[in-house]
C-alpha positions in Angstrom: 0.0 0.0 0.0 2.8 2.4 0.9 4.5 1.8 -2.4 1.2 2.4 -4.3 0.7 5.7 -2.5 4.3 6.8 -3.3 3.8 5.9 -6.9 0.6 8.0 -7.1 2.4 10.9 -5.4 5.3 10.8 -7.9 3.0 10.4 -10.9 1.2 13.5 -9.9 4.2 15.7 -9.5 6.7 14.6 -12.1 6.7 15.5 -15.8 9.0 13.3 -17.9 10.4 13.7 -21.4 10.8 16.7 -23.5 7.3 18.2 -23.5 8.4 21.5 -21.9 6.2 23.9 -23.7 3.2 24.0 -21.4 2.9 27.2 -19.4 3.3 26.6 -15.6 0.7 28.1 -13.3 1.7 30.7 -10.7 1.4 28.5 -7.7 3.9 25.8 -8.6 7.6 25.4 -7.8 9.1 23.9 -11.0 12.2 21.8 -10.6 14.6 20.7 -13.3 16.0 17.2 -12.5 17.2 16.5 -8.9 20.0 17.9 -6.8 20.9 14.3 -6.2 21.5 13.8 -10.0 23.6 17.0 -10.1 25.6 15.8 -7.1 26.4 12.5 -9.0 27.7 14.4 -12.0 24.6 14.9 -14.3 25.8 18.4 -15.3 24.8 18.5 -18.9 21.1 19.3 -18.8 18.4 19.1 -21.5 16.2 22.1 -20.5 17.1 25.5 -21.9 17.1 28.9 -20.2 14.3 30.0 -22.6 12.1 27.1 -21.5 12.9 27.7 -17.8 11.7 31.3 -18.1 8.2 30.0 -19.1 7.9 28.3 -15.7 8.8 31.1 -13.4 10.2 34.6 -12.9 12.1 34.0 -9.7 14.5 31.2 -8.6 17.9 29.6 -8.4 19.9 26.9 -10.1 23.0 26.4 -12.2 24.1 25.9 -15.8 25.6 23.3 -18.1 28.8 22.0 -16.6 28.0 23.9 -13.4 29.3 26.9 -15.2 28.4 29.5 -12.5 25.4 30.1 -10.3 21.9 31.0 -11.5 19.8 33.8 -10.1 16.4 34.3 -11.6 15.0 37.7 -10.7 12.0 39.6 -12.2 12.0 37.3 -15.2 15.7 37.6 -16.1 18.1 34.7 -15.7 21.5 35.9 -14.5 24.6 33.8 -14.7 27.3 34.5 -12.0 30.5 33.2 -13.5 33.5 31.8 -11.8 35.4 35.0 -12.6 32.9 37.0 -10.6 31.4 38.6 -13.6 27.6 38.4 -14.0 25.9 38.1 -17.4 22.4 37.6 -18.6 22.2 33.9 -19.7 21.4 33.2 -23.3 18.0 31.4 -23.9 19.8 28.5 -25.6 22.0 27.8 -22.5 21.3 24.3 -21.1 20.2 23.8 -17.4 20.9 20.6 -15.4 19.2 21.8 -12.2 17.0 24.7 -11.1 13.9 25.7 -9.1 11.6 28.6 -10.3 8.2 29.9 -9.7 6.1 33.1 -10.4 6.7 35.1 -7.3 3.9 36.6 -5.3 4.5 38.2 -1.9 2.4 36.2 0.6 4.3 36.8 3.8 6.6 39.6 5.0 9.2 39.2 7.7 10.9 42.2 9.2 14.6 41.5 10.0 17.0 43.5 12.2 20.6 42.8 13.4 20.9 39.3 11.8 24.4 38.2 12.7 24.9 35.4 10.2 23.2 33.0 7.8 22.2 30.6 10.5 20.4 33.4 12.3 18.6 34.3 9.1 17.5 30.7 8.6 16.2 30.6 12.2 14.2 33.8 11.7 12.7 32.6 8.4 12.0 29.2 9.9 9.7 30.9 12.4 7.6 32.2 9.6 7.6 28.8 7.9 6.4 27.1 11.1 3.6 29.7 11.5 2.4 29.2 7.9 3.0 25.5 7.2 6.3 23.6 7.3 5.2 21.2 4.6 4.8 23.9 1.9 7.5 25.4 -0.4 8.7 29.0 0.1 10.6 31.3 -2.2 12.2 34.3 -0.5 13.4 37.6 -1.8 15.3 40.1 0.4 16.6 43.4 -1.0 18.9 45.2 1.4 22.5 46.4 2.0 24.5 43.5 3.5 27.2 44.7 6.0 29.1 41.5 5.1 28.4 38.9 2.5 30.4 35.9 1.3 29.3 34.1 -1.9 30.8 31.7 -4.3 30.6 30.7 -7.9 32.6 28.3 -10.1 34.2 27.8 -13.5 32.4 25.2 -15.6 33.5 21.6 -16.1 33.6 19.7 -19.4 32.8 16.1 -20.3 33.4 13.6 -18.9 31.8 15.5 -16.0 33.0 15.0 -12.4 30.7 14.8 -9.4 29.5 18.2 -8.1 31.9 18.2 -5.1 34.9 17.4 -7.3 33.8 20.2 -9.7 33.5 22.7 -6.9 36.7 21.6 -5.2 38.8 22.4 -8.3 36.9 25.4 -9.7 35.1 27.2 -6.9 35.9 30.9 -6.4 34.8 33.0 -3.4 34.1 36.6 -3.0 33.7 38.7 0.2 32.1 42.2 0.2 31.2 44.8 2.7 28.1 47.0 2.6 27.0 45.6 -0.7 23.4 46.3 -1.8 21.5 43.6 -3.7 18.9 40.9 -3.6 18.9 37.6 -1.9 16.8 34.9 -3.7 16.2 31.7 -1.9 14.2 28.5 -1.7 12.9 26.5 1.2 12.1 22.8 0.7 10.2 20.7 3.3 11.9 17.8 5.0 10.3 15.2 2.9 12.1 16.6 -0.2 15.5 15.4 1.1 15.6 12.7 -1.6 14.8 15.1 -4.4 16.5 18.3 -3.3 18.1 19.7 -0.2 15.7 20.2 2.8 15.7 23.7 4.3 17.0 26.9 2.8 19.3 27.6 -0.2 20.3 31.2 -0.9 21.8 33.0 -4.0 22.6 36.7 -4.4 22.9 39.4 -7.0 24.0 43.0 -6.5 21.9 45.9 -7.7 24.4 46.8 -10.4 24.2 43.2 -11.7 28.0 42.9 -11.5 28.4 40.5 -8.6 26.5 37.4 -7.5 26.6 33.7 -6.5 25.7 31.1 -3.9 25.7 32.6 -0.4 28.0 31.0 2.1 27.7 33.6 4.8 26.1 37.0 5.4 25.0 39.6 8.0 21.9 41.9 7.8 21.4 45.2 9.5 17.8 45.5 8.6 15.4 44.6 5.8 12.1 43.0 4.9 12.1 39.4 3.6 9.2 38.6 1.2 8.0 35.0 1.1 6.0 33.3 -1.6 4.2 30.2 -0.1 3.6 27.6 -2.7 1.8 24.3 -2.4 2.3 22.8 -5.8 5.5 21.1 -7.0 6.4 19.9 -10.5 9.6 18.0 -11.5 10.8 17.9 -15.1 13.0 14.9 -15.7 15.4 14.6 -18.7 14.7 11.9 -21.2 18.3 11.3 -22.2 20.0 7.9 -21.5 22.8 9.4 -19.3 20.2 10.6 -16.7 18.5 7.2 -16.6 21.7 5.4 -15.8 22.1 7.3 -12.5 21.5 5.4 -9.3 19.2 7.9 -7.6 18.8 5.7 -4.6 22.4 6.4 -3.7 22.8 8.5 -0.5 24.3 11.8 -1.5 23.5 13.8 1.7 27.1 14.4 2.7 28.1 15.5 -0.8 25.1 17.9 -1.0 26.0 19.3 2.5 29.5 20.0 1.3 28.3 21.6 -1.9 25.8 23.8 -0.1 27.8 24.9 2.9 31.5 24.4 2.6 34.0 27.0 1.6 36.8 25.9 -0.8 39.3 25.3 2.0 36.9 22.9 3.8 35.6 21.0 0.8 
């Protein structure tokens, strides 16, 4: 019975193959592949940036070969490169992993004197607990960050390494003080740990669109976080043979933790 229930759940949330043209509704988090497939080295991707933009105007992800960090803001897909430069991603660029939705501000959280990323997550988790821990949340926060540390990475070429190996060799880190910009993040419920990373995942882009990446640490003097609570989830799985050779039952939690949290020196 349990297996039948899980099969029904997956059938309802996963879209397979290459039929990407259907317009997503505004109350769905759309995910390309799995973080677990990315962690195992599925870095090629079959979805394009142009297709991704039809599914949402806000989100995070990466690009073919893990060539930089993705920040989707106000309908534009930005690519924060390993050099530190930010460009607007071309529509034809391939995407191996991403999460996007059409953002609507459902909840506002006032922030003051947030010492670090852990403190920010704790404050946002209070709002999640009050509004439903089993939903998905996109967050946007525009403010001046007294301190922010983020990373990006140079892309890898075939044969692709695992995600941790790619980051270990090619990750670059950038520290700034009093930088104004926008944090874009995703919260996944605990039951998503086999498909993504449970909890929060933050990216950043500066107001001048010259700096950005995956946030490793930060501080906040004051600001208002806007949260979009979303109760629908759709996963778009690649149809290519490489993806279907991956053992997605393999436990990748430690690799994902390293990729999400570790600086280059600790990876």
